[in-house]
BAVEXFI-404567 format. One record per residue (C-alpha): residue in one letter; y negated, z, x. Coordinates in nm, 2 decimals, decimal comma. Example, Ala and Ser with C-alpha at 12.3 -4.5 7.8 and 13.67 -1.06 7.14 Angstrom:
% BAVEXFI-404567
+------+--------+--------+--------+
| rest |     c2 |     c3 |     c1 |
+------+--------+--------+--------+
|    A |   0,45 |   0,78 |   1,23 |
|    S |   0,11 |   0,71 |   1,37 |
+------+--------+--------+--------+
//
This chain:
% BAVEXFI-404567
+------+--------+--------+--------+
| rest |     c2 |     c3 |     c1 |
+------+--------+--------+--------+
|    M |   0,00 |   0,00 |   0,00 |
|    P |  -0,34 |  -0,10 |   0,15 |
|    Y |  -0,59 |   0,18 |   0,25 |
|    T |  -0,87 |   0,22 |   0,00 |
|    G |  -1,18 |   0,43 |   0,03 |
|    N |  -1,39 |   0,54 |   0,33 |
|    K |  -1,23 |   0,52 |   0,67 |
|    P |  -1,24 |   0,86 |   0,85 |
|    S |  -1,44 |   0,88 |   1,17 |
|    A |  -1,25 |   0,86 |   1,49 |
|    V |  -1,20 |   1,20 |   1,65 |
|    P |  -1,11 |   1,23 |   2,02 |
|    L |  -0,77 |   1,37 |   2,09 |
|    T |  -0,79 |   1,72 |   2,26 |
|    S |  -0,53 |   1,93 |   2,44 |
|    A |  -0,51 |   2,15 |   2,13 |
|    D |  -0,37 |   1,86 |   1,93 |
|    I |  -0,07 |   1,82 |   2,17 |
|    A |   0,21 |   2,08 |   2,15 |
|    D |   0,33 |   2,23 |   2,47 |
|    G |   0,63 |   2,06 |   2,64 |
|    I |   0,63 |   1,73 |   2,45 |
|    I |   0,50 |   1,50 |   2,72 |
|    T |   0,76 |   1,40 |   2,97 |
|    S |   0,73 |   1,21 |   3,30 |
|    A |   0,86 |   0,90 |   3,12 |
|    K |   0,51 |   0,89 |   2,94 |
|    I |   0,32 |   0,89 |   3,27 |
|    V |   0,26 |   0,55 |   3,42 |
|    D |   0,40 |   0,52 |   3,77 |
|    G |   0,13 |   0,52 |   4,04 |
|    T |  -0,13 |   0,70 |   3,83 |
|    I |  -0,10 |   1,04 |   3,99 |
|    V |  -0,32 |   1,05 |   4,31 |
|    N |  -0,41 |   1,32 |   4,56 |
|    A |  -0,71 |   1,42 |   4,36 |
|    D |  -0,49 |   1,51 |   4,06 |
|    I |  -0,29 |   1,77 |   4,26 |
|    N |  -0,45 |   2,11 |   4,31 |
|    A |  -0,50 |   2,22 |   4,66 |
|    S |  -0,32 |   2,55 |   4,59 |
|    A |  -0,02 |   2,38 |   4,42 |
|    A |   0,29 |   2,56 |   4,53 |
|    I |   0,51 |   2,25 |   4,60 |
|    V |   0,82 |   2,34 |   4,80 |
|    A |   0,89 |   2,15 |   5,12 |
|    S |   1,23 |   2,02 |   4,98 |
|    K |   1,04 |   1,82 |   4,72 |
|    L |   0,85 |   1,63 |   4,98 |
|    S |   1,00 |   1,31 |   5,11 |
|    G |   0,91 |   1,11 |   5,42 |
|    T |   0,96 |   1,12 |   5,79 |
|    G |   0,81 |   1,34 |   6,06 |
|    K |   0,84 |   1,66 |   5,86 |
|    V |   0,94 |   1,96 |   6,08 |
|    L |   1,23 |   2,14 |   5,90 |
|    Q |   1,31 |   2,42 |   6,15 |
|    V |   1,22 |   2,53 |   6,50 |
|    V |   1,43 |   2,73 |   6,74 |
|    Q |   1,35 |   2,84 |   7,09 |
|    V |   1,50 |   3,02 |   7,39 |
|    I |   1,28 |   3,16 |   7,67 |
|    K |   1,46 |   3,27 |   7,99 |
|    S |   1,23 |   3,50 |   8,17 |
|    D |   1,48 |   3,66 |   8,41 |
|    T |   1,58 |   3,51 |   8,74 |
|    F |   1,90 |   3,33 |   8,81 |
|    T |   2,08 |   3,23 |   9,13 |
|    V |   2,36 |   2,99 |   9,16 |
|    S |   2,56 |   2,83 |   9,45 |
|    V |   2,60 |   2,45 |   9,38 |
|    A |   2,82 |   2,21 |   9,57 |
|    D |   2,69 |   1,87 |   9,67 |
|    G |   2,71 |   1,63 |   9,38 |
|    S |   2,78 |   1,90 |   9,12 |
|    Y |   2,58 |   2,04 |   8,84 |
|    A |   2,58 |   2,41 |   8,73 |
|    D |   2,49 |   2,57 |   8,40 |
|    I |   2,18 |   2,79 |   8,40 |
|    T |   2,30 |   3,12 |   8,23 |
|    G |   2,08 |   3,21 |   7,94 |
|    L |   1,91 |   2,87 |   7,91 |
|    S |   2,08 |   2,73 |   7,60 |
|    V |   2,00 |   2,73 |   7,23 |
|    S |   2,18 |   2,63 |   6,91 |
|    I |   2,06 |   2,46 |   6,60 |
|    T |   2,24 |   2,34 |   6,28 |
|    P |   2,08 |   2,02 |   6,14 |
|    S |   2,03 |   2,01 |   5,76 |
|    S |   2,12 |   1,63 |   5,75 |
|    S |   2,32 |   1,41 |   5,97 |
|    S |   2,02 |   1,16 |   5,95 |
|    N |   1,77 |   1,40 |   6,10 |
|    K |   1,65 |   1,40 |   6,46 |
|    I |   1,62 |   1,69 |   6,71 |
|    L |   1,31 |   1,69 |   6,92 |
|    V |   1,38 |   1,87 |   7,24 |
|    F |   1,11 |   2,02 |   7,47 |
|    A |   1,23 |   2,19 |   7,79 |
|    K |   1,07 |   2,33 |   8,10 |
|    V |   1,24 |   2,48 |   8,41 |
|    D |   1,08 |   2,67 |   8,70 |
|    G |   1,28 |   2,70 |   9,02 |
|    G |   1,32 |   2,70 |   9,40 |
|    G |   1,59 |   2,64 |   9,66 |
|    D |   1,71 |   2,77 |   9,99 |
|    S |   1,69 |   2,45 |  10,19 |
|    S |   1,51 |   2,46 |  10,52 |
|    A |   1,33 |   2,14 |  10,42 |
|    T |   1,15 |   2,04 |  10,11 |
|    R |   1,43 |   1,90 |   9,89 |
|    P |   1,43 |   1,83 |   9,51 |
|    Q |   1,61 |   2,02 |   9,25 |
|    Y |   1,74 |   1,81 |   8,96 |
|    Y |   1,81 |   1,90 |   8,60 |
|    R |   2,00 |   1,75 |   8,32 |
|    L |   1,99 |   1,81 |   7,95 |
|    L |   2,31 |   1,84 |   7,75 |
|    R |   2,40 |   1,85 |   7,37 |
|    D |   2,72 |   2,05 |   7,38 |
|    S |   2,91 |   1,87 |   7,66 |
|    T |   2,73 |   1,54 |   7,63 |
|    V |   2,45 |   1,46 |   7,88 |
|    I |   2,15 |   1,31 |   7,71 |
|    G |   1,83 |   1,16 |   7,83 |
|    N |   1,99 |   1,07 |   8,16 |
|    G |   1,92 |   0,80 |   8,41 |
|    V |   2,20 |   0,54 |   8,48 |
|    D |   2,47 |   0,61 |   8,74 |
|    S |   2,49 |   0,34 |   9,01 |
|    G |   2,76 |   0,36 |   9,27 |
|    S |   2,74 |   0,70 |   9,43 |
|    R |   2,40 |   0,74 |   9,28 |
|    K |   2,38 |   0,99 |   8,98 |
|    G |   2,14 |   0,97 |   8,70 |
|    N |   1,97 |   1,29 |   8,60 |
|    S |   1,75 |   1,38 |   8,30 |
|    F |   1,45 |   1,53 |   8,47 |
|    G |   1,33 |   1,71 |   8,78 |
|    G |   1,34 |   1,56 |   9,13 |
|    V |   1,04 |   1,77 |   9,24 |
|    G |   1,03 |   1,89 |   9,60 |
|    I |   1,10 |   2,26 |   9,63 |
|    N |   0,93 |   2,43 |   9,92 |
|    V |   1,10 |   2,73 |  10,08 |
|    G |   0,95 |   3,08 |  10,08 |
|    R |   0,78 |   3,19 |   9,76 |
|    S |   0,72 |   2,84 |   9,62 |
|    M |   0,85 |   2,72 |   9,29 |
|    A |   0,82 |   2,39 |   9,11 |
|    S |   0,82 |   2,31 |   8,74 |
|    A |   1,00 |   2,02 |   8,58 |
|    S |   0,99 |   1,93 |   8,21 |
|    I |   1,13 |   1,69 |   7,96 |
|    N |   1,08 |   1,59 |   7,59 |
|    F |   1,36 |   1,39 |   7,43 |
|    L |   1,42 |   1,28 |   7,06 |
|    D |   1,79 |   1,32 |   7,00 |
|    S |   2,00 |   1,18 |   6,72 |
|    P |   2,30 |   1,41 |   6,70 |
|    A |   2,44 |   1,27 |   6,37 |
|    T |   2,59 |   1,59 |   6,25 |
|    I |   2,54 |   1,89 |   6,02 |
|    S |   2,75 |   2,12 |   6,25 |
|    S |   2,60 |   2,37 |   6,49 |
|    I |   2,51 |   2,21 |   6,83 |
|    T |   2,40 |   2,36 |   7,15 |
|    Y |   2,14 |   2,23 |   7,40 |
|    K |   2,15 |   2,35 |   7,75 |
|    I |   2,02 |   2,27 |   8,10 |
|    Q |   2,22 |   2,23 |   8,42 |
|    V |   2,09 |   2,22 |   8,78 |
|    A |   2,18 |   2,02 |   9,09 |
|    H |   2,02 |   1,96 |   9,43 |
|    E |   1,98 |   1,69 |   9,70 |
|    A |   2,13 |   1,87 |   9,99 |
|    A |   2,45 |   1,72 |  10,15 |
|    A |   2,63 |   2,05 |  10,13 |
|    T |   2,66 |   2,35 |   9,91 |
|    A |   2,32 |   2,51 |   9,85 |
|    T |   2,18 |   2,82 |   9,67 |
|    L |   1,94 |   2,74 |   9,39 |
|    Y |   1,70 |   2,98 |   9,22 |
|    I |   1,56 |   2,97 |   8,86 |
|    N |   1,23 |   3,14 |   8,77 |
|    R |   1,18 |   3,25 |   9,13 |
|    G |   1,15 |   3,10 |   9,49 |
|    Q |   1,38 |   3,16 |   9,79 |
|    L |   1,17 |   3,45 |   9,89 |
|    D |   1,14 |   3,71 |   9,61 |
|    D |   0,99 |   3,99 |   9,80 |
|    D |   0,81 |   4,27 |   9,62 |
|    T |   0,45 |   4,18 |   9,69 |
|    T |   0,15 |   4,06 |   9,48 |
|    Q |   0,18 |   3,72 |   9,65 |
|    T |   0,53 |   3,66 |   9,49 |
|    K |   0,53 |   3,50 |   9,15 |
|    R |   0,80 |   3,44 |   8,90 |
|    G |   0,83 |   3,18 |   8,63 |
|    S |   0,99 |   3,12 |   8,29 |
|    S |   1,21 |   2,85 |   8,16 |
|    I |   1,21 |   2,73 |   7,80 |
|    I |   1,40 |   2,51 |   7,55 |
|    T |   1,24 |   2,44 |   7,21 |
|    L |   1,42 |   2,25 |   6,94 |
|    L |   1,25 |   2,09 |   6,63 |
|    E |   1,45 |   1,94 |   6,35 |
|    I |   1,26 |   1,63 |   6,23 |
|    A |   1,33 |   1,48 |   5,89 |
|    A |   1,45 |   1,12 |   5,91 |
|    W |   1,32 |   0,82 |   5,71 |
|    L |   1,42 |   0,86 |   5,35 |
+------+--------+--------+--------+
//
């Protein structure tokens, strides 16, 4: 039946006219929500945010005590206390590794100490072996005798492809053609004077969200 009589005036729709809970996301046009529509204090949990580069967790070990080890020519030795474990939340995520080692050696000449980074038993971030030449992850800084120490560092983005616990650690080697004593966080001479300094060695792991 056609409408007869006076047409009522248009009245703008207000929030009071809409019952709570009746508008769903299906009624919101995709792409219409912009940054300005989200309150700065909105409590959005990190798990709801997609994208890459998000830091999901951080773990760190700091070795501040000294360590001494005798290492044969061509061998690497674990640095006790310089390892840290992490359990990735997704096998697609990356682990960003930052490591720094302070150390000195007992050679009568300035010879380098070398370090390598391992994930469990796998060496990562290493140079390529060639003949008798062995690749190492970082280091190669000349270590003076006496109280001197040298710092070496690495940062490496690893792809462990697992959700199991993994352990990152540092091993040390040297250039001498025979067994040598190596020192971590101290020099060869560690006498009790104000001239003697000690260092610290650190591994920091950041789990980084992969591309989604």
